[in-house]
Structures are given as structure tokens and as C-alpha cells.
N, C-alpha and C positions, 0 to 999 in steps of 0.2 A: 572540485577535484573529481576526476572520472573514476567511477567504481569499476574495479577489475573483477569480473565475475568468474573468469577461467572456465567458461562453459565447456570448452573442449576437454577439460580434465574432470569436471564434476558431473556433467550430465551423463546419465546411463540410458541404455535402451529401454529399461522398464519405465523411466520417466517419460520418454517419448511416447511409448505405447499408452501410458496413462492419460496424458493430455489429449492425445488423438481420440481415445475412447470417450473421454468426458465431453469433449466438444461435439462428437458425433451423437452421443446419447442425450446430452443436455441434462444428465442426471447422474449423481454419484452411485446411486443404487443400481441403475441399469448398466452403468459402465463397469461396476465391480462384478456384476453377473457376466458381462461380456468377456472380462479378463480372467474370470474364475478366481477372483480375489474376494476377501472379506471387505466390507465397507470401511471398517477402521484401518485396514492396511492401505486401501486406496487413499483415504483421507490423510494418512501419514505421508504417503508419496506426494500428494498435492502440497502439503506443508513444506516438504523438502524442496519441491520445485519453486515455490514462492520465495523460500529463503535463498536458494541458489541464484535465481534471476533477480531478486530484489524488487519483484513486481507482484502486484495483486493480479491474479490470473482469471479469477471467476467471481462473479457477483452472485451471492446466494439469493434465491427467490423463494416464495412460499412453496412452490412446487418445482424443484430442480435448480439448475444453475444456468447462468449466461456468461459466456466468455467476455472478458474485457478486451480492449484493443491489444494489450500485451499477450493475453491468452490466445487470441486469434492468430497473431503473428507466430507464436511458438507452435501452435497446432499445425499451421501451414508448413513450417519447416520440418516438424516431426513427420508429417505425412510424406513429404518429399524424401526424407532420409530413409524412412521405413520402406518406401516403394523402391528406392535404389538398392537396398539390401535384398529385397525379394527378387529383383531382377538380376542381381549378382548371383544369388543362389541358383536361379534358372540358367544363367550363363555357365556356371560350373557344371550343371547337368549337361549342357550342350557339349562342353569340352570332353566330358566322360563318355558321351554317347555319340558316335559318329553320325553326322547328319541330323542331330537332334536339335532341340530348341523349343521355346514356348512363345506364343504370341498371345497377348492379353487384349481381348476384343470387348469394347463396349458396344452394346447393341440396343437399338430401340425395339419395342415390342413387335411392330409390323415386320421389320427386317428379320427378327429372330425366328418368326414362323414362315417367312417368305423366302428370301434369297439365301439366307445364311446356311440352312441345312445343305443345300446343293453345293455351296462353296466349300463347306467343311468336308463334305464327302469327297470332293475333288482333292482337297488338301491331304486327306488321309491316304488316298490312292497314290498321289504323286509324291508325297513326302511322308512315308510311314513313321519316320523318327520324330516328326514335329508334333507338338501338342498345342491345343488352343484352350485358353482360359476365358470363359465368358462372364460378362457382368452386364445384366440387363437392367435398363432403367430409362427414365426420361432424359432428354437432352440436358436439362438444368442440373440433374443429378450426376450425369457422367462427365460433364466438362471439368469440374474441379478434380476429378480423378485423372483425367487426361493431362491437366496442368501439372499435377503432382507426380506423374509418371507411373501411376498405379495401373493404367491401361495404355496400350500403344496407339490405339486409334478407335474411332467410333464409326459404326456402320448404320445407316438408316436415313430417314427423311431429313432433309436439310432445311431448317428454318433460319431466316435472317435473324441475327441476334438483335436484342434491343439496343445494344451499344457495341462498338468494336471490341472484340475479345482477343484478337491476335492469333486465332487459329485459322488454318487453311481449310477451305471447304471445296471439295472436288466432286461436282455432280457426275454420276455415272449412268443413271437411268431415271426415267419418270415412272412413278407408281400412282397413276390416276385413280380417283374414286370411280369404281365401275359396278355394273350389275352382273352378278354371277348366277348361273343355274346349271343343273345337271345337263349332260350332253343330249339326253333324250327328252328334254323338257318341251311341252307344247308351245312355248313361246317362240321356239325356233322354226315352227311351222307356219307362223303368221305371215301374211303377205307383206305387212308393214308393221314394224314395231314402233308404237307410239306410247306416249306417256299414259294416255287413257287405257290402252291395252295392258300396260304394266300394272296399273292400279287394280286390276282384277286379281292379282296374286298376292298372297300374304308374304310377309317379310320375316327373315331371321337375321338379326343384326348383331355385330360384335359390340361388346362393352369395352371400349378402348379409352385412350387418354382424352382429355377435354379437347385438345386441338383437333385430333382426328375425328372425334365425335362431332365437332362443329362443322368440319368439312363434309362429313356424311349427311348431316342435317341440311347443309346448304344445297347439296345435290338433290336430296329428297324434296326440298322446298321448290326447286326449279321445276320439278315434275309434278308438283302438287300432290305428292304422296305422303299421307299422314302416317308417321311411325308409331302412333300411340298404341295400337293394338298388336304390334309386332312382338315376336319372341326376341329376347335379348340374352346374350350369354358371353361370359369372358372365356369360355372353353372353346378353343380351336377345334377340338375333336367333336364336340357337340354340334357345332355349326356345320362341319363337314358331313356328319352323319345325316343331319336334317336336309342338307342340300342334295345329297345322293339318294335319299330314301323317299323324298316327298317332292311336291311341286312348289315348295317355298323358293323364293329367290332372295338374294342378299345384296346389300350395297356396302361396299368396303373398298379399301385399297386393294387393287387387283392382285398384287403379288403376295398378299397374305396367303393365297391359295396357289402359289407358283407350282408346287409339286403336282397338284391335281390338274392344273392347266396344262403342264407339260405332258402328263400321262393321258390327257384327253378325256378324263372323266367329268370335268367341269369345263364350261365354255363362258366366254364373255358375251353378254347380251349387248348388242349395239345400243349406245346411249343416245336417246333422242334430244339431249340438251348438251351444250358444250361443257366439258369437264375442266375445272381450273387446273393449271399446272402444279405438279407436286414433285419437285426434283429430289432425288435421293442419291446417296453416295457415301463419301468418306469425309470425316473431320480429322485433321492431322495437326500435331503440334509443329510449330515453326522453329523451335529451338533445339530439336534433336531429330536425328534420322531414325527411320524404322529399323529394327533389328532384322537380321536375315530371315527369321521366321515370319516377321511381319510382311516383308517383301514377298515371300512365297505365298502367304495368304492373300495379299492383294492381287497377285497374278492369278490365283485360282478364282477369286471373286470376279475379276474382269472376264475370265473365260466363261464362267457360269452365266454372268449377265449377258455376254455376247450370244450364248446359246438361246437364252430367253428372247433376245432381240431377233435372232434369226427365225424363231418360231412365231414372230409377230405378236408377242405378248406384252412387249414394252418398247418404248422409244429409248434408244441407247444414246447417251451423250458421248461424242467422240471429239478428238482434237482439242481437248481442254488441258491447259497447263496450269496447275494450281500454284506454281511458284509465284506468279505475279498477282494472284487473286487471293484475298483474305477477307474473312468476316462475312461477305455477302454472297448470295447465290442468285443474282439477278439474271436478266435475259442474256447478257453477254456471256455469262458462264454456261448457259444452256445452248448457246448458238452452235 
């Protein structure tokens, strides 16, 4: 006999928030802190959930908890429902404010410091009633949020997924690993820029994700430049200051310093070795359209990227239709 759970009548929003927080934190203590609840109150809510669903939702571990298959399924649904309610709240704001609306943007770290500031500046100028909500993280952290509707799109480096995930990937530009230096740097007065000449200068390198770090190390290896004695920092401001104030050079994704390149205070040093392709652009859901605020943001991003391309700072991908291309960002997508 099939058990009737009457979930539509018995589940409440606080149940959904609870299971979402417990799965995210993997700990009742941390989840209770996140929800501003006492741990006994959260434990009571969890017992209610397991009674309502008729399922064991979590396995208790020596340190923390692990969701069961039923717990994972419930948390995924809870995340989607809560995301829909947040978007409904934002839609009501748009109805009450002429020309308003919110776009939720997931951004990778390089895009967050590179192309995104210029695109958002353009968005604010062209659509003063629109708002952007940013969520920065790695691709693997942002994709579940895109699937759940917590964010509208992802901006940044496009990596081929390990397996098909059903998202559309639209390359808009290339962000190659490059050498950057201040405009008046002695390197630009050399008759020929060679790897041997570049090895005379000390480095300041960004502390970035493992993937980007490996790509930087790969380019350095091609030039036989040892990064062991270089300065490293996760601070964008520190690297900028060191580049502008000293003869240090840096190796990084070029558009991390898009603003300074556009202003002309930093320049790209010609690379004496071939740089591997690094397509960047948009990751979009295939099961729902972008909201009006999302479409406006994408238009501003395209315009800003086009300006960067016109200044010769990046190769711009044109004539690409993401409708027929999903999951991969191979050479056909970059044609």
C-alpha cells in the first residue's frame, strides 16, 4: 500500500530551510548557527521532517552528518523552491519599481576582477533601476546554484565538464595567460623580448584556483621561468600596486587587469611562447529563459567585451549560437 505523505499540506518553509542548511553545512551545530536557531530546535525540526517524509534523511557521523539519498533529494527540491520564492520576491520589486529588476550573477574569480566591473558599470548607467546580485565561486560550486535557480547565469572561464551537464556554454572572449608590466617598464625598450630577457625580472603572481594556477605554471615552464622566489598574493590591489610601483612583472589571465589595461597604465608584454586557448563567456540554463534584467546585463557584458576587443586586449568570439551547443566549448564554439 502506497504511503500518502501529503507533503503539499504538511511541509512548511522552515522545514525546507532546515534541510537545505543541514546539507550545506554537514553539521547540525553549524546549520543551527546559520539559521539563528538553537540546536535542540533544529533537531526537533529534523525529526518532524523524517516523520513527515517517512524517510531517514541523514546519517549521523562522529563529526557532523551525511545526507542519505532521500535527504539529498529533499534538499535539492528545497533549494529549488526557496530559489523560486526569492526570485518571486525580486519580481514583485520589479513590478513596484518601473524599469527595475534583479539579475543574480555567478562569477568566477578572474571575471569578478576583470570584465565584470566594466559590465556592471555599464548596466548601472544604462539601466539605473536594475540591480545585480553577485555570487563568486568556482565552477563546481556555482553550477548547482544555477541548476536550482539561485543564480541566473555564470560569467567566467569556460571549462569542459567531466561529463555532460545540460548547460549551454557560450564563449564570448579569450582570456589568455599573459605577461603584464607597467607602461614605462624597461622591458618595452628591448629590441627583442625573449624568454631569457624576461627571466631577468622578478615576478609577482596571483594566488588563484588550482586550475588557473596550473595554467600559469604551464606558461612559466614553457619559458623556463622558475616561480619559486616570486611574490604571491591573493590581493588584487597588492598585485596592482607592485606592478605600478616597481619593475616586477606578472603572469596571469590578461583580463584580471582589464581596467588598468584599458586605462593604459599596464601593458601586455609580447609572449615569446604560444599561449594555450582559454575561452570565457556565459554558462546558461537550458530549461528557463533569462529574466529581463538578465538580458540587459548580457547586452552590457557584450558591449564591454566588444570595447575590450576593439582595444586589442582580447580576441572576441562572434557569430556563435549557444542554442545548438551544450556542455562543451571546443574549437567549433570558438570559430
